[in-house]
ROSETI-33452 format. One line per 10 residues: number of its first residue (from 1); for each residue y, z, x of C-alpha. Coordinates in Angstrom, 3 decimals. Last residue first. Example, Ala and Ser with C-alpha at 12.3 -4.5 7.8 and 13.67 -1.06 7.14 Angstrom:
BEGIN
2> -1.060:7.140:13.670 ~ -4.500:7.800:12.300
This chain:
BEGIN
73> 107.969:50.329:159.462 ~ 105.005:48.150:160.357 ~ 107.122:45.216:161.426 ~ 104.575:43.516:163.626 ~ 104.299:40.297:161.627 ~ 101.366:40.969:159.318 ~ 102.842:44.193:157.838 ~ 105.963:42.245:156.871 ~ 104.071:40.246:154.278 ~ 105.674:37.044:153.203
63> 104.108:35.795:149.956 ~ 101.813:32.738:149.912 ~ 98.459:34.523:149.857 ~ 99.894:37.224:147.542 ~ 100.073:34.645:144.745 ~ 96.427:33.631:145.210 ~ 95.239:37.191:145.455 ~ 97.254:38.165:142.333 ~ 95.572:35.329:140.391 ~ 92.206:36.606:141.615
53> 92.993:40.071:140.315 ~ 93.527:38.551:136.854 ~ 90.212:36.719:137.004 ~ 88.361:39.822:138.193 ~ 89.859:41.812:135.325 ~ 88.732:39.178:132.861 ~ 85.223:39.218:134.344 ~ 85.223:43.053:134.278 ~ 86.014:43.164:130.575 ~ 83.931:40.097:129.697
43> 81.479:41.712:127.263 ~ 82.473:44.975:125.592 ~ 80.979:48.143:126.935 ~ 80.102:50.554:124.038 ~ 76.408:50.778:124.871 ~ 75.426:49.725:128.416 ~ 74.001:46.177:128.747 ~ 72.019:46.701:131.997 ~ 72.020:43.107:133.170 ~ 75.346:41.895:131.776
33> 77.062:45.119:132.865 ~ 75.774:44.617:136.412 ~ 76.990:41.026:136.465 ~ 80.438:42.176:135.265 ~ 80.448:44.899:137.966 ~ 79.754:42.161:140.569 ~ 82.819:40.199:139.400 ~ 84.889:43.379:139.487 ~ 83.775:43.976:143.121 ~ 84.491:40.392:144.070
23> 87.928:40.568:142.453 ~ 88.638:43.784:144.413 ~ 87.632:42.106:147.703 ~ 89.832:39.122:146.910 ~ 92.779:41.408:146.164 ~ 92.360:43.159:149.467 ~ 92.147:39.848:151.354 ~ 95.168:38.550:149.605 ~ 97.048:41.764:150.391 ~ 96.745:41.028:154.109
13> 96.535:44.182:156.322 ~ 93.057:44.791:157.525 ~ 91.639:41.243:157.589 ~ 94.919:39.750:158.659 ~ 95.220:42.139:161.595 ~ 91.589:41.369:162.578 ~ 92.217:37.613:162.303 ~ 95.134:37.649:164.766 ~ 94.265:34.472:166.631 ~ 92.973:32.534:163.674
3> 89.187:31.975:163.516 ~ 87.783:28.546:164.550 ~ 85.402:26.503:162.492
């Protein structure tokens, strides 16, 4: 496996990476809710949010992002 040449820029600027991190955090929150079972927290809230954010991650992966091409204006 070889990293792309500008992996640092992609890691810091790509929306798909940001959305994937958010989906991971929501997924982890869903696990925490399942373990601790707080009162008043409906099941699946964080899982549903993680799924929606994952859709945004996939869509943003194919969108042109000016920030990744040196046009930071």
